[in-house]
C-alpha positions in Angstrom: 1.4 4.6 5.8 -2.2 4.0 4.7 -3.9 7.0 6.5 -4.9 9.9 4.3 -6.5 13.3 5.3 -10.3 13.8 4.9 -11.2 14.3 1.2 -7.7 13.2 0.0 -9.1 10.6 -2.4 -12.0 12.6 -3.8 -9.9 14.7 -6.3 -6.1 14.4 -6.3 -5.7 17.8 -7.9 -2.3 18.6 -9.5 -0.4 18.0 -6.3 -1.1 17.3 -2.7 0.8 17.3 0.6 0.2 16.4 4.2 2.2 16.6 7.4 1.1 14.7 10.5 2.2 14.2 14.0 1.9 10.5 14.4 2.7 8.4 17.5 6.0 7.8 15.9 6.9 11.4 15.2 6.3 13.9 12.3 5.8 12.6 8.8 5.3 14.3 5.5 3.9 13.0 2.2 3.9 14.7 -1.2 2.2 13.5 -4.4 2.7 15.3 -7.7 1.1 14.6 -11.1 3.4 13.6 -13.9 3.0 16.8 -15.8 4.5 19.0 -13.1 8.1 19.3 -11.7 8.3 17.9 -8.2 10.8 20.6 -7.3 8.6 23.4 -8.6 5.8 22.1 -6.4 8.1 21.8 -3.4 9.3 25.4 -4.0 5.7 26.7 -4.3 4.6 24.9 -1.2 7.5 26.1 0.9 6.9 29.7 -0.2 3.1 29.4 0.5 3.7 27.9 4.0 6.3 30.5 4.9 4.1 33.4 3.6 1.4 32.3 6.0 3.8 33.1 8.8 3.6 31.3 12.1 0.0 30.8 13.2 -0.8 31.2 16.9 0.6 28.3 19.0 -2.7 27.6 20.7 -4.4 24.3 20.3 -7.1 23.7 17.6 -10.0 21.4 17.8 -11.9 19.5 20.4 -9.0 17.3 21.3 -6.8 20.4 22.0 -4.4 20.5 19.0 -3.8 19.4 15.5 -2.7 16.0 14.2 -2.4 16.9 10.5 -2.3 19.6 8.0 -3.1 19.0 4.3 -2.7 21.2 1.2 -4.1 20.4 -2.3 -2.9 22.3 -5.4 -4.5 23.0 -8.7 -2.5 23.9 -11.8 -3.4 26.3 -14.6 -0.7 25.7 -17.2 2.5 26.1 -15.2 0.8 28.3 -12.6 0.0 26.7 -9.2 -2.6 27.7 -6.7 -3.8 26.3 -3.4 -7.2 24.6 -4.0 -7.7 23.5 -0.4 -6.1 23.7 3.0 -7.2 21.7 6.0 -6.0 20.8 9.5 -7.2 19.4 12.7 -7.4 16.3 14.9 -10.5 14.9 13.2 -10.1 11.7 11.2 -6.6 11.1 12.7 -6.0 8.0 14.9 -6.6 8.7 18.6 -3.0 7.8 19.4 -1.5 10.5 17.2 0.1 13.4 19.0 -1.8 16.7 19.1 0.5 19.7 18.5 0.0 23.4 17.7 -0.8 24.2 14.1 2.4 26.3 14.1 4.5 23.3 14.8 3.0 21.3 11.9 3.5 24.3 9.5 7.1 24.6 10.6 7.7 20.9 10.1 6.0 21.1 6.6 8.4 23.9 5.5 11.4 21.9 6.7 10.2 18.7 5.2 9.4 20.2 1.8 12.9 21.8 1.8 14.3 18.4 2.4 15.8 19.3 5.8 
């Protein structure tokens, strides 16, 4: 897939992840710099997503839902932190499915766990 969230290519950070509700279903994509453990990044992201809880199931954005969620991480030694978090329908192809943010967050946790 060639699509990337807004700002994705500006600064890759230490790791970055996006989940999207495409016209073909949910997808997830994780990139991790070579100096970090992919599993440590997955574990951190799952914990972060789950600590956020389930956001309200209402739609977000002018098109009435979200098509993607993106998370970029920074690393300070072996400590990770969320550098940016974004979501919405903007910049996504018009044929992608718009779903509640809660659904994308739930998919992200399952995807990052490998389920």
